[in-house]
N, C-alpha and C positions, 0 to 999 in steps of 0.2 A: 300877347305874351303875358302870362300870369306869374312867372317867376324867371329868374335868371336861367338861361340855358346851360347845359353841361359844357364845360370847356372842351375845345377841340384838341387840346394837347394835354398830355398826362400831368404837366406841371401847372397848367392854367390856361388863360385866354390869350391866344395869339392876337397881336395888335389889330390885325384885319378883322377878326371876329369881335373884339372889344369895340372897335369903332362902329361896327354895324349895330351892335347892341345899344350903344349910347344914342345913336341916331334913331333907332326904333323907339327908345324911351323919350325922345324929344329933348335930349340934353345936348347942348353944343359941345364940341371938342374943347373949346376954350374954357368953358365953365367946368367941364369934367376934369381936365388936366390941371387947372388951377387948384381945385379941391384935392386932387390926387397928390400933388406936391412931388417930392423927391422920394422915390422908393427903390428898393432893389427889384430886380427882375431877372429873368433867365433868357437865354438865347437858344432858339430851337436848332435842330440839326441843319435846317436850311437857312439859318441866319435871321429868322424873324424874332422880334421881341415878344416874350411871353410874360404876361402880367399875372401875378398870383391872385387866386380868387378872393382871399381875405382882404387884399388891397382894393379890389373892385368893390366888394361889399362895404368896406369902411368908407370909401369915397362916396358911394351912394347914400350911406347913412349920414355923412356930413352934409350932403345936398338935400337931405330930408325926403329921399325917395323911399317908398315902401319896400323895395327889394334890398335896401341897405341893412347892414348889421354891424354893430359895434365890435371891433377887435382891438385889443391892446397891441400897440406896436411891439415888435420883438427887439 
C-alpha cells in the first residue's frame, strides 16, 4: 500500500475497512484509537460505524505515519 485506499462508503471508512488498513500499516488498534481520541462519526445504512477520512489522516499524522495529514478540528 503506497497511500490510503479510497473509502468504501461515501462518507468515509467503515470500521471494518479502517481496522484492516491499520493492521496492514502495522499499527495496533489500541495505539490507533488512543491517538484517534473522541471524534464524531456516521452510521451507515447497515448500522456500521463510518469514520471520516480527515479524522483517519489526522490520527496517522499524530502517529507520525507518512499517510497522515494535519487537519484542524472542526
